[in-house]
C-alpha positions in Angstrom: 21.9 15.6 68.8 24.9 15.6 67.2 25.2 12.5 64.9 28.7 13.7 63.2 32.0 12.1 63.7 34.3 13.8 66.4 37.7 15.2 65.4 39.3 12.6 67.2 36.9 9.5 65.7 38.1 11.5 62.2 41.9 11.3 62.9 41.4 7.8 64.3 39.8 6.6 60.7 42.3 8.6 59.0 45.1 7.0 60.9 44.1 3.7 60.4 43.3 4.1 56.7 47.0 5.1 56.3 48.4 2.3 57.9 46.2 -0.2 56.4 46.9 1.4 52.8 50.4 1.5 53.5 50.9 -1.7 54.7 48.1 -3.6 52.8 48.4 -1.6 49.5 46.9 -3.3 46.2 50.5 -5.1 45.5 50.0 -6.5 49.1 46.4 -7.6 48.2 47.0 -9.4 45.5 50.3 -10.9 46.5 48.2 -12.6 49.4 46.0 -13.9 46.7 48.7 -15.8 45.1 50.0 -16.8 48.0 47.6 -16.9 50.9 49.2 -16.5 54.4 48.6 -14.3 57.1 51.3 -11.4 57.4 52.7 -11.6 61.0 54.5 -8.5 60.5 51.1 -6.8 59.7 49.6 -8.3 62.5 52.1 -6.8 65.2 51.9 -3.6 63.2 48.3 -3.5 64.1 48.8 -4.4 67.5 51.6 -1.7 68.2 49.3 0.6 66.6 46.6 -0.3 69.3 44.0 -1.8 66.7 43.2 -5.1 68.8 43.2 -2.9 72.0 40.7 -0.1 71.4 38.0 -1.3 73.7 40.4 -2.1 76.5 40.4 0.0 79.6 43.3 2.0 79.7 44.3 0.8 83.1 44.6 -2.8 81.5 47.1 -1.4 78.7 44.4 -0.4 76.0 42.9 2.7 74.4 39.6 2.6 76.3 37.7 4.2 73.0 34.5 1.4 73.2 32.3 0.1 70.5 32.0 3.3 68.3 35.8 3.5 67.7 36.1 -0.3 67.0 33.6 -0.1 64.6 35.5 2.8 62.3 38.5 0.6 62.8 36.8 -2.5 61.3 35.1 -0.7 58.3 38.6 0.3 57.5 39.8 -3.3 57.6 36.9 -4.1 55.2 37.7 -1.6 52.9 41.3 -3.4 52.2 39.8 -6.8 52.6 42.1 -7.1 55.5 42.7 -11.3 55.6 43.1 -12.8 59.2 40.6 -13.6 62.2 40.7 -9.7 63.3 36.9 -9.8 65.0 37.9 -13.0 67.2 41.7 -11.5 68.1 39.9 -8.4 68.7 37.5 -9.7 71.3 40.2 -11.7 73.0 42.1 -8.9 73.9 42.1 -8.5 77.7 40.8 -12.2 77.8 43.8 -14.0 76.1 47.5 -13.0 76.9 49.1 -11.4 73.8 45.9 -10.7 71.9 46.0 -6.9 72.0 49.9 -6.7 70.9 49.0 -9.1 67.5 48.7 -12.6 69.2 46.7 -14.6 66.4 43.4 -15.5 68.1 40.5 -17.9 66.6 37.1 -18.7 68.2 35.7 -22.5 67.6 32.6 -22.0 69.4 30.3 -19.8 67.1 30.5 -22.3 64.1 30.4 -23.9 61.9 33.0 -22.3 59.9 36.1 -21.0 61.5 38.3 -19.0 59.2 42.2 -19.1 59.6 42.4 -22.1 62.1 45.9 -23.4 61.0 47.5 -19.7 61.5 46.1 -19.2 65.0 48.3 -18.9 68.1 45.6 -19.6 70.4 42.4 -21.3 69.6 39.3 -20.5 72.0 36.5 -23.2 72.0 36.7 -26.9 70.7 38.5 -27.4 67.4 38.4 -31.2 67.7 37.9 -32.8 64.4 37.7 -29.6 62.4 38.1 -30.4 58.6 39.6 -28.0 56.1 36.8 -26.8 53.5 37.6 -25.3 50.2 36.4 -21.6 50.6 35.3 -19.5 47.8 37.2 -16.6 48.8 41.2 -17.0 48.6 41.9 -14.7 51.2 40.1 -16.7 54.1 41.0 -20.2 54.5 38.2 -21.9 56.2 37.6 -25.2 58.6 34.2 -27.0 59.3 33.5 -27.6 63.3 31.0 -28.6 65.6 28.7 -25.7 66.4 28.8 -24.3 70.1 27.5 -21.3 71.9 28.8 -18.1 71.6 31.4 -16.5 74.0 29.2 -14.8 76.7 29.3 -11.1 76.1 31.2 -11.0 73.1 28.0 -12.3 70.5 26.8 -8.7 70.0 30.3 -6.9 69.4 31.1 -9.8 67.2 28.0 -9.5 65.1 28.6 -5.5 65.0 32.2 -5.9 64.0 31.5 -8.1 61.0 28.9 -5.9 60.2 31.6 -2.8 60.2 33.6 -4.7 57.8 30.9 -5.8 55.7 30.1 -1.8 55.7 33.6 -1.2 54.5 33.4 -3.3 51.7 30.5 -2.0 50.4 31.7 1.4 50.5 34.8 0.3 48.5 32.8 -1.1 45.9 30.5 2.0 45.6 33.6 4.2 45.1 35.0 1.6 42.4 32.0 1.4 40.6 32.0 5.5 40.4 35.6 5.6 39.5 35.2 2.9 37.2 31.7 4.6 35.7 33.8 8.1 35.1 36.9 6.8 33.6 36.0 4.0 31.2 34.9 5.4 27.5 32.5 3.5 25.4 30.3 5.2 22.5 32.5 8.8 22.6 31.9 9.0 26.4 32.3 7.8 29.6 29.7 5.0 30.8 28.6 7.1 33.6 26.7 9.1 31.5 24.1 6.3 31.1 21.3 6.3 33.0 21.4 2.4 33.7 24.9 3.0 35.3 23.8 5.9 37.1 20.8 4.3 38.8 23.4 1.2 39.9 26.0 3.4 41.4 23.2 5.7 43.1 21.5 2.5 44.4 25.1 1.4 46.0 25.4 4.7 47.7 22.0 4.5 49.3 22.8 0.6 50.7 26.2 1.6 51.9 24.7 4.8 53.5 21.7 3.1 55.2 24.0 0.0 56.7 26.3 3.0 58.1 23.8 4.6 60.0 22.3 1.0 61.1 26.1 0.2 62.2 27.2 3.2 64.0 23.8 3.6 65.8 24.1 0.0 67.1 27.9 0.9 68.2 26.4 3.8 70.4 23.7 1.7 71.7 25.2 -1.5 72.1 21.7 -3.1 71.8 21.9 -6.6 70.5 18.6 -6.2 68.4 20.1 -3.0 66.8 23.3 -4.7 66.0 21.4 -7.8 64.4 19.5 -5.2 61.9 22.9 -3.5 61.4 24.2 -7.1 60.7 21.3 -7.7 57.8 22.0 -4.4 56.0 25.6 -4.5 56.1 25.5 -7.9 54.6 23.0 -6.9 52.2 25.0 -3.7 51.2 28.0 -6.0 51.1 26.8 -8.4 48.9 24.6 -6.4 46.5 27.2 -3.6 46.1 29.8 -5.9 44.9 27.3 -7.8 42.3 26.7 -4.0 41.2 30.1 -3.1 41.0 30.6 -6.1 38.9 27.9 -5.1 36.3 29.4 -1.0 36.0 32.6 -2.7 35.2 31.2 -5.3 32.5 33.3 -8.2 31.6 36.7 -7.1 33.0 34.9 -7.1 36.4 34.8 -11.1 36.2 38.3 -11.4 35.8 40.9 -12.5 37.9 43.0 -9.6 37.6 40.2 -7.3 38.6 39.6 -7.0 42.7 36.0 -6.5 42.5 35.5 -10.4 42.6 37.5 -10.6 45.8 35.0 -8.0 47.6 32.1 -10.2 46.2 33.6 -13.7 47.6 34.8 -11.9 50.9 31.3 -10.5 51.7 29.6 -14.1 50.7 32.2 -15.7 53.3 31.5 -13.1 55.9 27.7 -13.6 55.6 27.9 -17.1 56.8 30.3 -16.4 59.4 28.9 -16.1 63.3 25.6 -17.1 62.8 25.3 -14.6 59.6 22.0 -13.3 58.1 19.9 -16.6 59.7 20.8 -15.7 63.1 20.4 -11.8 63.0 16.9 -12.8 61.5 16.1 -15.1 64.1 17.2 -12.8 67.0 15.0 -9.8 65.5 12.2 -12.6 65.0 12.4 -13.7 68.5 12.0 -10.1 69.8 8.5 -9.4 67.8 
């Protein structure tokens, strides 16, 4: 069996990376941190590029590529820490008019926390009595709502797409750690020559690649249990890689000017959304 990405899949990933890095590079990221808001122009650009319509059939105005392509897209979104309810909007395409083109949709039925509620054009579910709470991630405003049942047929894709975002963040922090280890010099040479730093970077790579295998496989099978397992691995990789990346960066990694802490905070918040690790663990335990 061939487990390599096809030429079309690699082209899709490369094209989305160019769009995201071009429209949401580091300057835009830091501007969003200083003044958190949803970039409506970027959202429409993603809609025009077909980001939210990847899984819609072509006869419904979509791209018709399925979950494997969606996972690649959300991995790229995770790399750049794209702000906004991307998963909810993506899953609403076809069910909510305009979602495929960039209408901002949030889902208030998978609680208890709902991101970007104040920016929503459409709210799916019951958000009555929602209370704003302080988010550890400056790029993810949160509201607490009553917990409800997930949208039928959307629970597994939501778990998998969130895992893909975590995978993108885990891979990016591994890259940032290696880059810093090569460039930062102490005691007459790069810090990457120290065995302790090498071990940290190697562990980060292993976590990211293990999560990648699980996420990609679950995207192909669509199996709910495989998606839960992928979510556990991706959550772990995103959080632990961000922590280890901070260690490789040393004291400067903890400063506000560094981007590493933003990956850690986003990983923490994502891990608590849509049932999080606890929900994935319960799903796997129930199947044993």
